[in-house]
N, C-alpha and C positions, 0 to 999 in steps of 0.2 A: 091464372091471369083472367081479368074480366073480359078481354077480347080474345076469342079463340084464334083469330088470325094474326095475333101479335108476333113480331119477329124478335127473338131474343138472341143477341150476339154473345156467344160464350168465348170465342177466341178470334182475334184478328191478327193477321200477319201480312207479309208482303203479298202473299196469295190469299185473297179474301175468302174465308170459309165461314159460313154461317150454319150453325146447327139449330134446327127448328124442332121443337118438341111440342106436340099438340097436347093441350091440357084442357080439362073441363072441370067444371065444379061438380062436386059430389051431390048432384041434385036428383030429383025424382025421375028424371027422364033417362036415368042410367040403363034401365033394361032395354031400351031401344037400341043400344049399341050392338046387339047381335046382328042386326040387319045392316051393319055398317058397310059391307062391300058394295052394296048398291049405290052408296053415296058417290062413287066415282063418276057416275053418269048423271048425277043430278045434285041438287042442293042438299039432298038428304045426306050425302057423304060428309059434308061439313058438320052437320048436326051430330053425326055419329062420333065425331072426335071428342065430344064433351065427356064422354064416359071413359073410365080407365080401360074398359075393354076395347075402346076405339083404336088403341095402338095395335092390338092384335089383328084388327081388321082394317089396317091402314092401306095407303096407296101402294101399289105394287112397285118393286124395284125397277129402275130404268131411267133413261134420259127423258125428262119431261119438258125439254126446251131450255129455259134458263135455270131449271132446277134438276138435279140428279138425285133420285131416290135410291137408298141402299139400306142394308140391314133390315130387310122385310118392312120397309116403310118407317123404320125408327130414326133414320138419318136423312136429312135433306141438305144437299150441298148446292149453294148458289154459285153459278158460274162467275168468273172474274169479270169485273167491270159492270156487273148488273146493278149492284147496290151503289148508288152515288150519294154524295153528301146532300144533294137536293132531295133525295128520297127519305133522309133521316131528319126528322124535325127536332127542334130544340127540346131538351129535357126528356127526349124519348129514351136515350141510353143513360143510365145512372150507374154509380159505382157498384151497386149491388148486382147489376147485370153483367159485369165483367169478371171473369174467372180470376181467382187470386194468382194463378200461375200464368196468366196471359202475358206474353212478351210483346209489348207494343213499342216500336221504335220511336225515339224522340222526334225523328224527322217526320213522323206521321201525325204528330200532335202539335198544336200551336200554343205559344205563350207558356211553355213549360219551364223556361230558365230566364236569367236576367239578360240574355242576349236577345231573345224574342220579345220580352216584356220591357217596355221603356219605363215603367213605373212599378217594379215588383215590390211586394210587401210580404213580410214574414208573418206567418201565423203562429210562430213559436220561436224557441232559441235556435240560432244558427250554429251548428257544430261543424268543425273543420274535418272531423273524421280522419285525422292523421295527415291532412294535406295542408298546403300553404294557401294563403290569400295573397295573390300577387297584384300589385298596383304598378301601372306604368308611370314613367316620369310625368310629373305635374298632375297625376290623378290623386285625389285627396280622399282621406277618411275624414268625414265631417261629422261633428257632434254638436248637439244643441239646436233648438228650434230656429234660432237666428244664425245658424252656421258659426257658432261662437268659437269652436275649437277645430282647428284643422291640423292634419298630420299628413305630410307629403314630402316628396323628393323632387327637386326641379332639374335633375340631371347632373348637378354639380354638388349641391348641398341638401341636407335634410332639415326640415322645419317642423317645430311644434309651435303653432301659432294660436294664441288666445286673444280674443278681442273684447272680452267682457269680464270685468272685475279681476279676481285673483286666479292664479293657477296653483293648485295644491298638489304636492307630491307626497304621498302617504306610504310610509314603509317603516319597519323597525330599524332598518339601516339602508342607507344609500351609498353605493360605491360606484364611482365614475372611473372607468379605466380606458385604455386605448383599445383598438380593435382586437389586438392579439391577447388582451387580458393579462399582459405581463408587466404593465406599468400603470400604477394608480395615479389618478389625477386629483380626486377628492373623496373624502369619506364623511358621511353624516351619520352619527351613531346615536341611537335612542338612549336617552338618559346619560349621555356622555358627550364626547368631544366632537367638534368639527375640525377636520384635518385637511390642509391644502398642501399639494405636492408640486415640486418642480423636477422634471426628469426623474420621477420615482423617488425623489428625496423629500422628506417632510420639511416644510418651511414655516408652517403656521399651525397652531393648535389652540383651541379654546379649552378652558377647564373651569372648575367651580369658582375659582377666585380671580379669573381674568383670562389673559392670553399669553402664549409663549411663542416667541419668534426663534427660528433656527436659522442662523446666518445673520446677515446685515439687513437693516431697514433703510431703504434709499428713498430720498425725496429730491426732486429737481430744484434748481435754484428758484427761489420765490415761493416754493411750496412749503407749507407750515404744518407742524404738529401742534394742534391747539387743544388745550386742556381747560376745563371749566365750562359752565353753561353758556358763557358769552365769549369763549376763546380768551379767557383771562390770562393764561400763560401760553406763550408761543415760542417755539424753537424752530429756527429756519436759517438758511443761508441765502443771502440776497444776490449772490453772484460775485460779490467782493468780500463781504464780511459775514461772520457767523454771529447770530443774534439769539440771546435768551431774553425774552421780553415779557415783563409782568405788568398788567394794567389794573389790577385790583389788589388793595391791601399792600402788605410788605412781602418781600421775597426772602424766604429762609432757605439756607443751605445747611442741612442738619447732618451731624456725624452719626447720630442714632435717632430713633423715633422721638426721643425726649431731650436730646442734646444739640443745642444750636452751635453751628460752626461759623456761619456768616449770616448777617441780617442786613437787608438793604431796604431803607425806608424811603418811600416816594417824597421828593422835595425835602429830604432830610439827610440824616447820617447814614454812613455805612459802618457797621459794627463787626469787629472780629473777636472771636471767643477762643479761649483755651479751656478744654474740659468744662464747657458750659459756663465759664467765667469770663466776663467782658474784659478785654485787654486793650483794645484800640477803638476809638470812636472818631470819625471825621466830623469836623465842624465847619462853619462858614468861614473861619479864618485859618484853619489848618487841621490838626488832629490832637486828640488827647490820649495819652498812653497811661494805662494803669499797670504799674509794675516796672521792672527793669527793661532797658533796651540794650541788648548786647550785639555789637557789630564786629564781625571778623575782618571787615575791610574798612575803607575810609568813609567817614560820615562827613559829607560836604554840604555846605549851605551857602546861599548867596545873600550877602548883607546889602542893605541900602543905608542911606543917611539916617533913617529913623527906625529901621527894623534890623535887629541883630540876626546873624546866622544861627546863633546858639544862645538860648536863654535858660538859665537855671532859676526856677521860680521858688519862692518860699511856700510854706504850707498854708499861708493865709492867716496864721495865728502867731506862733512864736518862733518858728524855725526859719532862719534866713537861708536864702538860696546859696548853694556852693557847688563847685566842681571838684571832684576828687580824682587824682592821678595815682593809680596803684602800681606797686611793684609787680614783677612777673608772676609771683605766687599769690598776689592779691591779699597779702597779709598786712601790709602797711603802705603808706604813700603820703601824698601831700594834698592839702585842700586849699582851694582858692575860694574864699568866702566873701559874700557881700557885706558891706557895712550894715549895721543894724537899722531897723526902722526909725529909731530915735535920731539918727544922723540927719534925717529929713533932707537928704541930698543924694544925688547920683554922681559918681566919679568915673572918669575915663583914665585908664592906666595904659600908656603907650610905651611899648618897648623900644630900645634904641635900634638903630639901623644896622649895627654890626656887633661883633664880639671882640673885646680887647682884653689882653692878658694883664694880670696883676692890678686890675681896677675894680672898683666897687660900683654898684648901681645906685644912682641917686635920682630923685624926682624933683620937679618944680611944683609950683602951686596949682598947675593945671593937670598934673598927673603925667606929664611927659618925662621920660626917663633918659638918663645919659650916664656915661661912665665917668666916675670921679677918681682922683688920685689922693691918697692919704695926705693930710695937711702936714704932719710931723714925721719925717722920715727917721727920727731918732728913736721913736717908739717901736717896741717890738711888734712886728706884724703877727698875724695869726699863724703864719707858716713857720715861725721860728725867728730867732735873732738873739741879740745881746742886750741884757739890761745894763744901762749906764747909770741908773739911779736906784733909789730904794724901791723895793717891791713889797707890798703888803697883801698878804693872802687872808681874806676874811672867811675862808671856808676850807674844807679839807682838800688836800691834793691827792687824788686817786691815782695810784700806780697801776701799771699793767703788769700782771704776773705772767711771766713767760716760761713755758715748759720746754727745756732743751730736748731735742730729739736725741735718743740714746745713740751713742757712737762717739768717736773722737770729735770734739766740738770746740769752737772758739768761744771765749768769754767776751760778749759784746753788749754793753749797756744800751745800745740803740734798740735792742730787742725788748728791753724792759729793765727797770732798775731793780726788780725782784725776779730772780730766775730759779727754777727747780730743775734737779737732774737726778733721775733714778737710773742707777747703773745696771746694765744687763750683762756686763762682762768687765774685765779690767780695761780702763779707759785712760786717755791722755788729753788734757786741756791745753789750749793755746791762748795767748794774750792778744785781744783786739781792742783793749781800752786805749783811749787817748787821754792826754793830760787834762786833769780836772774832772774826769768821769769817775763814778763810783757805782757799785752794785752790791746787792746782797745775794749770795749763792747758798741755796739749801740743797745738800747732797744726801740722797738715800743710797748708801753703799751696799748694804747687805754684806756678803762675803767677798765683794770685789774691792779693788784698789783704784785710786785715781791719782795719776801723775800730774802735778801742777807745773805751770811754766815757772820761770825765774821770778820769785816773789821774796820780798824782804818781809819776814814774819815777825809780828809782835811776839816777844818771848823767845825768839831765836830759832824756832823750828815749826815745821808744818804741823797742823793738828792731826790727831789720830781719828779717823772716821769711825763712828759707832756702827756696829753691825745690826743693831735692832732698832735704832732711832735715827731720824734725820739729823744732820750736823749743819749748823748755820755758820757761814764764813763771810766776813765783810772784806771787800776788795776796793782799793782806790789807787789812783795813779797821780803822782806829782812829778812833773817833768817827764823823764823817761823811766822813772822807777815805779814798779808796781808793788804796792804794799798790801799785806793781808793780816787779818786778826781773826782768831777763833772766837766766835760769839758763844758757842757751846751747843750741846746736844739738846734737841727739842723733845719734850714729852717726858 
């Protein structure tokens, strides 16, 4: 050192010990060190310490007042309390002057931690070294020059508070769970879904083509699901009614992506489709149906003086309107048809107020109907009767051919004037003819016989029935006598 009287502190403890080592430069005055012992009695002693030989010729051991000399003058111990802070000037002791093994108590040094220093600053990274950083309630970890981000606990709740722009959470995945980490609240997955949970059960998930709800989607009365840039389609419940509201264009209800089921046109028609084919269109006066209308119940309409409850319209070209009433199998029926267009008039046909037996329906010039009685009671009615005059037939009379059910049977012309009988065993016939009736009987006997009732036969005897051909027999009754004649074998 440049000053030979410099005090070098090599170790400081609760008992202050100062080790003083005299040093001197390796200068030309070194040889003078041999006379060092005389230096104790005069200034020359101090000069002798400049040479390395001065240690060997140092001050003698013993108590020198505030300093105790030992180790043949190699160690100087300053008594406790002698060296005060007032005797050590600033910058006199530097890091290099303190031994690396020196144990200096923190309480002996000022401003060495954040407790003593009201404005501490780090000179490098702060490492926890396996320990926690504890914050008391309402103490904050503050980030940003303007205290933009705060992290703290107020004694009841925890806060992450940002006051400037956005807060970014950056991670490949975010999982939010409860404290016990056994119940997921939410997941945010990189290049994947966002998942939301209720009581550890997934209720919502995003995916590449949209979102998936698990469970029901609830909206309070008046709250709406709005679709389109301007809320063009709205779905909601107003507290009383459920509403599907479209405000732009037409509303389509499709069976598939390309097949219309229902089309609702603003200020216009409602259209109903079957297999993408229009079947019903509402109009300003009613509805137009394309195709058949089949009702399994009653079709009721209210008529006015000018509007009918049911109208069968023509095709606008050549087909007149008509109503058809079909039988149960829809194979045939009756048609009520309009007069042709050439009639140039409309008619009203009014049915009578009751039903009367053995009467016919007649109309007046206005189309009102009533029940009429035949004018000539001597004429044969359609239900049957007696001719009292000449009858001229200008066309064929078609007979009903009646097949007798095999078994013992009655011969009755009321069943038909031509009857056939195929025997399945030996049979017996009985007489049911009345006077004036006749019939033709064709018998296929085969190997069986037929026993006739009492008959007066032309030729005197009953005919022999052929076994391989049908046999024709004519029967007629005059009074109470039944007559018969063999017409012959057929074929």
